[in-house]
N, C-alpha and C positions, 0 to 999 in steps of 0.2 A: 504494498500500499504506499502512495506517496503522502510526503507530508511536507508542507511550507509553514515556514515560522519566520517571524521578525526577530533579527538579533540586534544588537546595539548598534551596528555600523553596516547593517546589509540584510540580506534575506538568505535563509537556510532551505536547501530543497534535500530532503532525505527520499530516497527511492530504492527499491530492492534491484540488488545486482543482477544481470541479466545471465551472468556465468555462473554464480555460485549464489544458490538460495539462503545460505545462512548469512550472507554478507549484505549492506547496504552500500550505496554510493552516496556520498555526501558532496553536494556542491554548494559555495557560497558567492553570492552577487553582491559584491561590496556597492555601498552607496557611492553615486558619483559626487563631483562637487555643484555647489550650488543649490540654491533653493528647492529645486526639485530632484534632487539626487537619490533620493529614497524611490521616488515615483520612477526615474527613468531606469533604476536597478531591478525593481519590481516588472516594467515592462519588459527589459532584456530577457528576466527569467520567464516570464510568460511566452515570449518568442521563442526561446531556446528549447524549454521543455515541452512545448505544445506545437511544435514547428509541423507537424502533420495537419494541424487546423487552421494555421495562420495563413492569410491570403498571400498568393504568390503572384509572379506577373501574369501567368496564363490560367490562373485557378482561383476562383474565389475561396473566401475563408473569413476567419476572425480578423480584424484590423486592430491593433494595438500600438496606441499613441498617448504620449503625454502633452497636456495641453495647459498652458498658464492661467487660463482664464476658465473661469467656470461655465456650467452649461448654458447658465442665463445668457451670457454674451452670443451663444449660439442662436437662441431663440429671437436675439435682436436682427440677426442677419438673415432668418428665414421669412420666406414670402408666401409660405402656404397659408390659405384662408383661416384655418385654426388659430395660428401665431398672430396674424393680423388683426382679427378679431378680438384676441386676447388682449392687445397693446391699444385698441382705439380706446378714447375715453368714453365712458358709460354713457354720456348724452348723444353719442354718435351711432350707436347700435340700434 
């Protein structure tokens, strides 16, 4: 069974060895520099650990990226009718 946990300065992945059922493989993803270092390390962990399910050049899949702004900023840029109605003043609805 896989196990992912947060360490003081990064992320630790513990997974069973594919060669020896009595052993585990431990991989550490150290936080990078900057404000989003922990998030970048987690994104790297996910891309490497789940590479079979991650989007590739010619195959769809999960896309993992770190964004500096919250999802509220995405809504501000959205042009779909639902988002536009949510941002209109109540007297215009």
